[in-house]
C-alpha positions as CSV (number, residue, x, y, z in Angstrom):
1,M,0.3,2.8,5.0
2,C,-2.3,0.2,4.2
3,G,-4.8,-1.2,6.9
4,I,-6.0,-4.7,7.8
5,T,-9.0,-5.4,10.0
6,G,-10.8,-8.7,10.3
7,Y,-13.0,-10.7,12.5
8,I,-14.0,-14.4,13.3
9,G,-16.4,-15.3,15.9
10,F,-20.2,-15.2,16.6
11,R,-21.0,-11.6,15.8
12,D,-22.2,-10.1,12.3
13,A,-18.6,-9.5,10.7
14,Y,-19.7,-6.7,8.5
15,P,-20.2,-3.6,10.7
16,I,-17.0,-4.7,12.7
17,I,-15.0,-4.6,9.5
18,I,-16.4,-1.6,7.8
19,N,-16.0,0.5,10.9
20,G,-12.5,-0.8,11.4
21,L,-11.6,0.3,8.0
22,K,-12.9,3.7,8.8
23,R,-10.6,3.8,12.0
24,L,-7.6,2.9,9.7
25,E,-8.3,5.4,7.0
26,Y,-5.7,7.7,8.8
27,R,-2.8,5.4,7.6
28,G,-3.2,6.4,4.0
29,Y,-4.8,4.4,1.2
30,D,-6.2,4.5,-2.5
31,S,-8.6,1.6,-2.5
32,A,-10.5,-0.6,0.1
33,G,-12.2,-4.1,-0.2
34,L,-13.4,-6.9,2.1
35,I,-14.6,-10.3,2.0
36,L,-17.6,-12.1,4.1
37,Y,-18.0,-15.8,4.5
38,D,-21.5,-16.9,5.2
39,G,-20.7,-20.4,5.8
40,D,-21.1,-21.3,2.3
41,T,-19.4,-18.9,0.0
42,I,-16.7,-16.1,0.1
43,K,-18.3,-12.8,-0.9
44,M,-16.0,-10.1,-2.1
45,S,-16.4,-6.5,-2.8
46,K,-13.6,-4.0,-3.5
47,T,-13.0,-0.7,-5.2
48,K,-10.7,2.2,-6.0
49,G,-11.5,5.1,-3.8
50,K,-12.5,5.6,-0.2
51,V,-14.1,3.3,2.5
52,S,-17.4,5.3,2.0
53,D,-17.3,4.1,-1.7
54,L,-16.9,0.6,-0.5
55,E,-20.0,0.8,1.6
56,K,-22.1,1.9,-1.5
57,Q,-20.6,-1.0,-3.5
58,V,-21.2,-3.6,-0.9
59,E,-25.1,-2.3,-0.7
60,K,-25.1,-3.2,-4.4
61,E,-23.1,-6.3,-4.7
62,I,-23.2,-8.5,-1.7
63,S,-25.4,-9.3,1.2
64,K,-23.8,-8.5,4.5
65,G,-24.4,-11.7,6.5
66,G,-21.6,-14.0,8.1
67,N,-19.5,-14.2,11.1
68,I,-16.2,-14.2,9.4
69,G,-14.5,-11.8,7.3
70,F,-11.6,-9.1,6.7
71,G,-11.0,-6.0,5.0
72,H,-8.2,-3.9,3.6
73,T,-7.3,-0.3,2.7
74,R,-4.6,-0.4,0.1
75,W,-1.9,2.1,-0.7
76,A,-0.4,1.1,-4.2
77,T,3.0,-0.5,-4.6
78,H,2.8,-3.0,-7.3
79,G,0.1,-2.0,-9.7
80,V,-1.8,1.1,-10.2
81,P,-4.8,1.9,-7.9
82,N,-8.0,0.3,-9.4
83,D,-10.6,-2.1,-8.6
84,V,-8.7,-5.1,-9.7
85,N,-5.5,-4.5,-7.8
86,S,-7.5,-3.6,-4.9
87,H,-7.4,-6.3,-1.8
88,P,-8.4,-8.9,-0.8
89,H,-7.3,-11.3,-3.4
90,F,-8.4,-14.8,-4.2
91,S,-6.1,-17.7,-5.0
92,E,-6.8,-19.2,-8.6
93,S,-9.3,-21.8,-7.0
94,E,-11.1,-18.8,-5.0
95,N,-10.7,-21.3,-1.9
96,L,-8.2,-19.0,-0.4
97,A,-8.4,-15.2,0.2
98,I,-5.6,-12.9,1.6
99,V,-5.1,-9.2,2.5
100,H,-1.5,-8.0,2.8
101,N,0.4,-5.0,3.9
102,G,4.1,-4.7,2.7
103,I,6.1,-5.7,-0.5
104,I,7.1,-9.1,-1.8
105,E,10.3,-8.3,-3.7
106,N,11.0,-11.4,-5.5
107,Y,7.3,-11.7,-6.5
108,D,8.2,-11.6,-10.4
109,T,10.5,-14.5,-10.1
110,I,7.6,-16.5,-8.2
111,K,5.0,-15.3,-10.6
112,K,7.0,-16.6,-13.7
113,E,7.3,-20.0,-12.1
114,L,3.6,-20.1,-11.1
115,I,2.5,-19.2,-14.6
116,N,4.9,-22.2,-15.8
117,R,2.7,-24.4,-13.6
118,G,-0.4,-23.2,-15.3
119,Y,-1.6,-20.2,-12.9
120,T,-3.3,-17.3,-14.4
121,F,-3.4,-13.7,-12.7
122,K,-6.1,-11.1,-12.8
123,S,-4.1,-8.3,-11.2
124,D,-0.6,-6.8,-11.1
125,T,0.1,-7.2,-7.6
126,D,2.7,-9.0,-5.7
127,T,-0.1,-10.0,-3.2
128,E,-2.0,-12.2,-5.9
129,V,1.4,-14.0,-6.4
130,L,1.7,-14.7,-2.7
131,I,-1.8,-16.2,-2.2
132,N,-1.3,-18.6,-5.3
133,L,2.2,-19.6,-4.0
134,I,0.4,-20.5,-0.8
135,E,-2.2,-22.6,-2.6
136,E,0.5,-24.2,-4.8
137,V,2.7,-25.1,-1.7
138,K,-0.7,-26.4,-0.1
139,K,-1.5,-28.5,-2.9
140,Q,2.0,-29.9,-3.5
141,E,3.0,-30.6,0.0
142,N,-0.6,-31.9,0.9
143,V,-0.4,-29.9,4.0
144,K,-2.8,-27.6,6.2
145,L,-3.1,-23.9,5.6
146,G,-0.9,-22.9,8.5
147,K,1.9,-25.1,7.2
148,A,1.6,-24.0,3.6
149,V,1.7,-20.3,4.8
150,Q,4.8,-21.0,6.8
151,I,6.6,-22.8,3.9
152,A,5.6,-20.1,1.3
153,L,6.7,-17.3,3.4
154,S,10.0,-18.9,3.8
155,E,10.5,-18.4,0.2
156,V,9.6,-14.9,-0.3
157,V,11.9,-11.8,0.2
158,G,10.2,-8.6,1.4
159,A,7.9,-7.2,4.1
160,Y,4.5,-8.4,5.0
161,A,1.7,-8.3,7.4
162,I,-0.9,-10.9,6.0
163,T,-4.2,-12.6,6.9
164,V,-5.2,-15.6,5.1
165,F,-8.6,-17.5,5.0
166,D,-9.4,-21.0,3.7
167,K,-13.0,-21.7,3.0
168,T,-12.4,-25.6,3.4
169,K,-11.2,-24.7,7.0
170,P,-13.9,-21.9,7.8
171,N,-13.0,-21.5,11.6
172,E,-9.6,-20.1,11.3
173,F,-7.3,-17.5,10.1
174,V,-3.7,-17.5,9.6
175,V,-1.9,-14.3,10.5
176,A,1.8,-13.5,9.8
177,R,4.2,-10.5,9.9
178,L,7.6,-9.2,8.9
179,G,8.2,-5.6,8.8
180,S,4.5,-4.6,9.2
181,P,2.5,-4.5,12.3
182,I,-0.4,-6.8,13.1
183,A,-2.3,-7.0,16.3
184,I,-4.8,-9.6,17.5
185,G,-7.7,-9.0,19.7
186,I,-8.8,-11.9,21.9
187,G,-12.4,-12.2,23.0
188,T,-13.8,-14.0,26.1
189,N,-12.9,-17.6,26.3
190,N,-11.5,-17.3,22.9
191,K,-14.9,-17.2,21.2
192,E,-14.0,-14.5,18.9
193,F,-10.9,-12.7,17.4
194,F,-10.2,-9.5,15.9
195,I,-7.2,-8.8,13.4
196,A,-6.0,-5.4,12.7
197,S,-3.0,-3.4,11.7
198,D,-3.3,-1.6,15.0
199,A,-5.5,-2.0,18.0
200,S,-8.2,1.0,17.1
201,P,-10.7,-1.2,15.1
202,F,-11.4,-3.5,18.2
203,I,-10.9,-1.4,21.2
204,E,-14.7,-1.5,22.0
205,Y,-14.8,-5.2,22.1
206,T,-11.7,-6.2,23.9
207,K,-8.8,-5.0,25.6
208,N,-6.8,-8.2,25.2
209,C,-4.1,-7.9,22.6
210,V,-1.4,-9.8,21.1
211,Y,1.2,-8.2,18.9
212,L,3.1,-10.5,16.7
213,E,6.9,-10.1,16.4
214,D,8.9,-10.0,13.3
215,G,9.1,-13.4,11.9
216,E,6.0,-14.8,13.5
217,M,2.8,-16.3,12.4
218,A,-0.3,-17.3,14.3
219,I,-3.1,-19.7,13.7
220,I,-6.3,-18.5,15.2
221,K,-9.2,-20.9,15.6
222,I,-12.5,-20.2,17.4
223,G,-12.7,-21.8,20.8
224,R,-9.0,-22.3,21.1
225,A,-6.1,-20.1,22.5
226,I,-3.9,-18.8,19.5
227,R,-0.9,-20.6,18.6
228,V,2.2,-18.5,17.5
229,R,5.2,-20.1,15.7
230,K,8.3,-18.9,14.2
231,I,8.1,-18.7,10.4
232,Q,11.7,-19.9,9.8
233,D,11.8,-23.0,11.9
234,D,8.0,-23.6,12.9
235,S,8.8,-23.4,16.6
236,L,6.2,-22.4,19.2
237,V,6.7,-19.1,20.7
238,D,5.6,-18.1,24.3
239,Y,3.8,-14.8,23.5
240,S,2.2,-12.1,25.9
241,V,-1.3,-10.7,26.1
242,L,-1.3,-7.1,26.7
243,Q,-3.9,-5.0,28.3
244,L,-4.8,-2.1,26.0
245,K,-5.1,1.4,27.6
246,L,-6.5,3.0,24.5
247,N,-10.4,4.0,24.7
248,L,-13.0,4.7,22.2
249,E,-13.3,8.4,22.9
250,Q,-9.7,9.0,22.2
251,I,-9.9,8.2,18.6
252,E,-13.1,10.1,18.0
253,K,-13.1,13.9,16.7
254,G,-14.9,15.2,19.7
255,G,-16.7,17.9,18.0
256,Y,-13.7,19.1,16.0
257,D,-14.1,19.2,12.1
258,H,-10.7,17.2,11.7
259,F,-8.5,15.0,13.7
260,M,-5.7,17.5,12.9
261,L,-7.3,20.4,14.6
262,K,-8.4,18.2,17.7
263,E,-4.7,17.0,18.0
264,I,-3.3,20.5,18.0
265,Y,-5.7,21.5,20.7
266,E,-4.6,18.4,22.5
267,Q,-1.1,19.6,22.8
268,P,-1.1,21.2,26.3
269,K,-2.6,17.9,27.7
270,A,-0.3,15.7,25.5
271,I,2.8,17.7,26.8
272,T,1.6,17.5,30.4
273,D,1.1,13.5,30.0
274,T,4.8,13.2,28.5
275,F,6.4,14.8,31.6
276,R,3.9,13.9,34.2
277,G,5.4,11.3,36.7
278,R,8.8,11.9,35.1
279,M,9.5,15.5,36.1
280,L,9.2,16.2,39.6
281,V,9.7,19.8,39.9
282,N,9.5,20.1,43.8
283,K,12.3,17.5,44.3
284,G,14.2,18.6,41.2
285,L,14.1,15.1,39.8
286,I,13.7,13.7,36.4
287,R,12.8,9.9,36.5
288,M,12.9,7.9,33.3
289,A,13.6,4.3,33.7
290,G,14.9,3.7,30.2
291,V,17.6,6.4,31.0
292,D,18.1,5.7,34.7
293,D,18.6,2.0,33.9
294,N,21.3,3.0,31.3
295,I,22.8,6.1,32.5
296,Q,26.3,5.0,32.4
297,K,26.0,4.0,28.7
298,F,24.6,7.6,28.1
299,L,27.4,9.2,30.0
300,N,30.3,7.3,28.6
301,A,28.7,7.9,25.0
302,K,31.3,9.5,22.5
303,R,28.4,10.7,20.6
304,I,24.5,10.2,19.9
305,I,23.2,9.2,16.5
306,I,19.6,10.2,16.2
307,V,17.8,8.4,13.3
308,A,14.2,9.4,12.3
309,C,12.0,10.5,9.2
310,G,9.7,13.3,8.5
311,T,8.4,15.3,11.4
312,S,10.5,13.1,13.7
313,W,13.4,14.0,12.0
314,H,12.9,17.7,12.5
315,A,12.2,16.9,16.2
316,G,15.8,15.1,16.1
317,L,17.2,18.2,14.9
318,V,15.9,20.1,17.8
319,A,17.3,17.6,20.0
320,E,20.8,17.9,18.6
321,Y,20.6,21.7,19.9
322,L,19.3,20.2,23.1
323,F,21.9,17.4,23.7
324,E,24.8,19.6,22.5
325,D,23.8,22.8,24.5
326,I,22.7,21.3,27.7
327,A,24.7,18.0,28.0
328,R,27.5,18.9,25.5
329,I,27.4,15.5,23.9
330,P,28.1,15.4,20.2
331,V,25.0,14.5,18.1
332,E,24.5,13.6,14.6
333,V,21.0,13.4,13.0
334,E,20.4,11.2,10.4
335,Y,17.5,10.3,7.9
336,G,16.5,6.6,8.7
337,S,16.3,6.3,4.9
338,E,19.8,7.3,4.0
339,F,21.5,5.9,7.2
340,R,20.8,2.4,6.4
341,Y,22.3,2.4,3.0
342,R,25.5,4.4,3.2
343,N,27.5,2.3,5.2
344,P,27.6,4.5,8.3
345,I,30.4,4.5,11.0
346,I,28.8,3.1,14.1
347,N,30.7,2.1,17.3
348,E,29.8,0.2,20.2
349,D,30.2,3.2,22.5
350,D,27.6,5.2,20.3
351,I,23.9,5.7,21.4
352,V,21.5,5.3,18.6
353,I,18.2,7.3,19.4
354,A,15.4,6.1,17.0
355,I,12.5,8.4,16.9
356,S,9.0,7.6,15.5
357,Q,5.5,8.4,16.4
358,S,4.0,5.1,15.2
359,G,7.0,2.9,16.1
360,E,6.6,1.2,12.9
361,T,8.6,3.6,10.4
362,A,10.3,0.9,8.1
363,D,13.5,3.0,7.4
364,T,13.7,3.7,11.1
365,L,13.3,0.1,12.1
366,A,16.1,-1.1,9.7
367,A,18.4,1.6,11.1
368,I,17.9,0.2,14.4
369,K,18.6,-3.3,13.2
370,M,21.8,-2.1,11.7
371,A,22.8,-0.3,14.8
372,K,22.3,-3.5,17.1
373,S,24.2,-5.6,14.5
374,K,27.3,-3.3,15.2
375,D,26.7,-3.5,18.9
376,A,25.6,0.2,19.5
377,F,23.0,0.6,22.2
378,V,19.6,1.7,21.0
379,F,17.1,3.9,22.6
380,G,13.6,4.1,21.1
381,V,11.3,7.3,21.4
382,C,8.0,6.5,20.1
383,N,4.3,6.9,21.0
384,V,2.6,3.7,20.3
385,V,2.8,1.2,23.1
386,G,3.8,-2.2,21.9
387,S,5.0,-1.0,18.4
388,S,8.0,-2.6,16.7
389,I,10.4,0.1,17.5
390,A,9.5,0.0,21.1
391,R,10.1,-3.9,21.0
392,E,13.3,-3.8,19.0
393,A,15.0,-1.1,20.9
394,H,17.3,-2.2,24.1
395,A,15.5,0.6,26.0
396,G,13.3,3.7,25.4
397,A,10.4,5.9,26.5
398,Y,6.9,6.7,25.2
399,T,5.8,10.1,24.6
400,H,2.2,9.3,25.8
401,A,0.7,11.8,23.2
402,G,-2.3,9.5,22.8
403,P,-3.6,8.4,19.4
404,E,-2.3,10.7,16.6
405,I,-4.8,9.9,13.7
406,G,-4.1,12.9,11.3
407,V,-1.6,12.1,9.0
408,A,0.2,15.3,9.5
409,S,1.9,15.1,12.8
410,T,1.2,17.8,15.4
411,K,1.4,16.7,18.9
412,A,3.9,14.0,18.1
413,F,6.4,16.8,17.2
414,T,5.9,18.6,20.4
415,T,5.8,15.6,22.8
416,Q,9.2,14.2,21.2
417,I,10.7,17.4,21.8
418,T,9.3,17.5,25.4
419,L,10.7,14.1,26.1
420,L,13.9,14.6,24.4
421,S,14.3,18.0,26.5
422,L,13.8,15.8,29.7
423,I,16.6,13.3,28.6
424,A,19.0,16.3,27.7
425,L,18.3,17.8,31.1
426,K,18.9,14.6,32.9
427,L,22.1,14.1,31.3
428,G,23.3,17.6,31.5
429,L,23.0,17.5,35.3
430,A,24.5,14.1,35.6
431,N,27.9,14.9,33.6
432,G,28.0,18.4,35.3
433,N,27.5,20.6,32.2
434,I,24.6,22.6,33.6
435,S,24.4,24.0,37.2
436,K,21.8,22.9,39.4
437,T,20.2,26.3,39.4
438,N,19.9,26.3,35.9
439,Y,18.5,22.7,35.9
440,H,15.8,23.8,38.2
441,T,15.1,26.9,36.1
442,Y,14.6,24.6,33.1
443,L,12.4,22.4,35.0
444,R,10.1,25.1,36.3
445,E,9.8,26.4,32.9
446,M,8.9,23.1,31.4
447,E,6.1,22.9,33.8
448,L,4.6,26.1,32.5
449,I,4.8,25.3,28.8
450,P,1.3,23.7,28.7
451,K,-0.2,26.6,30.0
452,K,1.6,28.9,27.4
453,V,0.5,26.5,24.6
454,E,-2.9,26.7,25.8
455,S,-2.8,30.4,25.6
456,L,-1.4,30.4,22.2
457,L,-4.4,28.4,20.9
458,A,-6.4,31.6,21.6
459,I,-4.8,33.2,18.6
460,N,-6.6,30.6,16.2
461,D,-8.8,33.3,14.7
462,K,-5.8,35.5,14.1
463,V,-4.0,32.8,12.3
464,K,-7.3,32.1,10.4
465,Y,-7.4,35.7,9.1
466,I,-3.8,35.6,7.9
467,A,-4.4,32.2,6.2
468,N,-7.2,33.7,4.0
469,I,-4.9,36.4,2.7
470,Y,-2.3,34.0,1.6
471,K,-4.2,30.8,0.8
472,D,-3.8,31.3,-2.8
473,A,0.1,31.7,-2.8
474,T,1.9,29.2,-4.8
475,N,5.4,29.3,-2.6
476,F,6.2,30.0,0.8
477,L,9.6,30.4,2.5
478,Y,9.9,29.6,6.3
479,L,13.1,31.1,8.1
480,G,14.4,30.4,11.7
481,R,17.8,30.3,13.4
482,G,19.2,28.2,16.2
483,F,16.7,26.1,17.9
484,N,14.0,27.3,15.7
485,F,15.7,26.3,12.3
486,P,14.2,22.9,12.7
487,V,10.7,24.7,13.3
488,A,11.0,26.5,10.0
489,L,11.6,22.9,8.2
490,E,8.3,21.6,10.1
491,G,6.4,24.6,9.4
492,A,7.2,24.1,5.6
493,L,6.6,20.5,5.6
494,K,3.1,20.7,7.4
495,L,1.9,23.4,4.6
496,K,3.3,21.3,1.8
497,E,1.7,18.0,3.4
498,I,-1.9,19.2,3.8
499,S,-2.3,22.3,1.3
500,Y,0.1,20.9,-1.5
501,I,1.7,24.5,-1.5
502,H,5.3,24.3,-2.4
503,A,7.2,25.6,0.8
504,E,10.9,25.3,2.0
505,G,12.5,25.9,5.4
506,Y,15.8,27.5,5.6
507,P,18.3,28.9,8.2
508,A,17.6,32.4,8.2
509,A,21.1,33.5,7.3
510,E,21.2,31.2,4.4
511,M,18.4,33.4,2.6
512,K,21.4,35.5,1.1
513,H,22.8,32.3,-0.4
514,G,20.2,31.6,-3.1
515,P,16.4,31.8,-1.6
516,I,16.7,35.7,-1.7
517,A,16.3,35.5,-5.4
518,L,12.9,34.1,-5.0
519,I,11.4,37.0,-2.9
520,D,9.1,39.7,-4.4
521,E,5.6,41.1,-3.6
522,N,4.0,37.5,-4.3
523,M,6.1,35.6,-1.9
524,P,4.9,35.0,1.7
525,I,7.9,34.5,4.2
526,V,7.3,33.3,7.6
527,V,10.0,34.3,10.1
528,I,10.6,33.0,13.5
529,A,12.0,36.1,15.3
530,T,11.7,35.4,19.0
531,R,13.9,37.6,21.3
532,K,16.0,34.5,22.4
533,G,18.9,33.6,20.3
534,H,20.3,35.7,17.4
535,Y,17.4,38.0,17.5
536,E,19.3,41.1,15.9
537,K,20.5,38.9,13.1
538,V,17.1,37.7,12.3
539,V,15.8,41.4,12.2
540,S,18.5,42.2,9.6
541,N,17.2,39.5,7.5
542,I,13.6,40.6,8.0
543,Q,14.7,44.0,6.8
544,E,16.3,42.5,3.8
545,I,13.0,40.8,2.9
546,K,11.1,44.0,3.3
547,A,13.4,45.8,1.1
548,R,12.5,43.3,-1.7
549,N,8.8,43.7,-1.1
550,G,8.3,40.2,0.4
551,K,5.3,39.7,2.5
552,I,6.4,39.0,6.1
553,I,4.6,36.8,8.7
554,A,6.6,37.1,11.9
555,I,6.4,34.9,14.9
556,V,7.8,37.0,17.7
557,T,7.9,37.1,21.5
558,Q,4.9,38.9,23.3
559,G,5.8,42.6,23.6
560,D,8.1,42.9,20.6
561,T,7.9,46.3,19.0
562,T,10.8,46.4,16.6
563,V,9.7,43.5,14.3
564,K,6.1,44.7,14.5
565,E,7.1,47.9,12.7
566,I,8.4,45.8,9.7
567,A,6.5,42.8,9.4
568,D,3.1,42.7,7.5
569,H,1.6,40.2,10.1
570,V,2.9,39.5,13.6
571,I,2.0,36.5,15.8
572,E,3.0,36.8,19.6
573,V,4.2,33.7,21.5
574,P,4.9,33.7,25.3
575,E,8.4,34.5,26.6
576,T,10.4,31.2,27.4
577,I,13.8,29.8,27.6
578,E,15.4,29.6,24.2
579,A,15.6,25.8,24.3
580,F,11.7,25.5,24.8
581,T,10.9,28.0,22.0
582,P,10.1,25.2,19.5
583,L,7.4,24.1,21.6
584,L,5.6,27.4,21.2
585,T,6.6,28.7,17.8
586,T,5.4,25.6,16.0
587,I,1.8,26.1,17.2
588,P,0.8,29.1,15.0
589,L,2.7,27.3,12.1
590,Q,0.3,24.3,12.5
591,L,-2.6,26.3,12.7
592,L,-1.7,28.5,9.5
593,S,-1.1,25.2,7.6
594,Y,-4.4,23.8,8.8
595,H,-6.4,26.8,7.8
596,I,-5.1,27.3,4.5
597,A,-5.7,23.7,3.8
598,V,-9.3,23.7,4.8
599,M,-9.9,27.0,2.6
600,L,-8.4,25.2,-0.4
601,D,-10.7,22.2,0.4
602,R,-8.0,19.6,0.9
603,N,-8.6,16.5,2.7
604,V,-6.8,17.6,5.8
605,D,-6.6,14.2,7.9
606,Q,-5.9,12.1,4.8
607,P,-3.7,14.1,2.3
608,R,-3.0,12.7,-1.2
609,N,-0.1,10.2,-1.5
610,L,0.6,10.3,2.2
611,A,0.5,7.6,4.9
612,K,0.6,7.8,8.7
613,A,2.9,4.9,9.3
614,V,5.4,4.4,6.3
615,T,5.7,0.6,6.7
616,V,7.4,0.0,3.5
617,E,10.4,1.7,1.8
């Protein structure tokens, strides 16, 4: 949530900033703003609404000249979404300007002290408090901007990624982070620098990038290598410059109407990329350095604890079935947001697997830190190279899904399941819980999954037809058993996220313990009824629904005739091993939610109140 982008160098800053803000829209926001420095004055424009609204306002309010500036998309925390609370914020003298992602938890105490010292405030934000604290420190301590930021941040409690500009020092930015990501793009010979919440705003200008670690700040000055210091003790940090592999084409829509639809259709390639080079079917090998280098830790583990949020939590539930069925290792799946607050029992022989598409999810990151403090081994599963979770974990593996811009995760879910399946298979073979024959069967079937997903995408028009029938429903139920119970949860989440229709997922047998009371002729029920796993039981559930006039949308295995005679609509998926059915059954559910949302004229890629990466609590 929230997005920062900035530029300092020799180019015209405005187009870089405004285009960068557009690329960060996926993160979720309710207002936008920017500053530009023309060598004389700082010009600011900001507004509640979209980046497109900001563009119109800039045309009216300010000239677009200048080689220095930064912008922000805000997701409201302190203060309602409005023009005044939008970022950037000035200090009282208007010499300093700031953009900020995160929350300053002790802002009220600091604000009262600053008011006692004569400061006044225009907004309700914690960010305006922070910039005035920096100004007060700079004035009282008679120090340069970098030192003032370092001292001020040592006094605040909370999370932040900030960029600060001082018009009396017009060739530099000060950037810092704690709990929220920030990336610095480095131009040739240090003649220009780019700031952003992720690398997407500047990938066409440079591939050289520095990701600040928690508790670090950087002083960025034209013509000089950046200096990175620890906030707490001001010591210099020996940082690494990474080479970005992201390219511009990956983050464009490529002819699709929405990023979400593009990403649904990218899943065959994303799944292939996730097992490419790791799963060597002809040799019967799975190679994953993060697991190989720590194989004894996994094999000696008394249990695996999976922590995640949202869609990643659903992938973790699938992984629970995978690890327990294939490797016979006990698994607990925890919400990151609950795990960190309930004083969990964590032992040094536990493995904690943290799953996050962005690698920046605040609650999951906090859970990692808690697990490490109790000497558990932490393995990260994420998509974004260089992200906080990737760096914080002891070891891990990337999903290689490519950029996921749509807020509602699609290819993140299937690639996470793919990766976790490989780990479960590797452990199951290593500890002798599956035979080599079954192991090779799994590998051969996994290799076929991308083609099967691709064939499923051909049913798009059929799903669209079903979506049109039920787009005006006010409630949905999603039912599944075994490996497909988490898919039912995920299908319901997708519909809620982007169409704003109430939907709930349940284990199919739990229908009789409450939800059956809701069923009538107006209630669509999506039932996952593949021939693998408790098929007869699910058929019985479908008959109970039909007896109460519920409208049944059934996901079945190709060639099924039994359910076809009962259900109102049937969507067929290819045959596969039960453990891999979630990789197929989730596809029509993604398409169903997408088409219903489009028909209801929802903002599919940026649904209200949601953010791609939840980097604050």
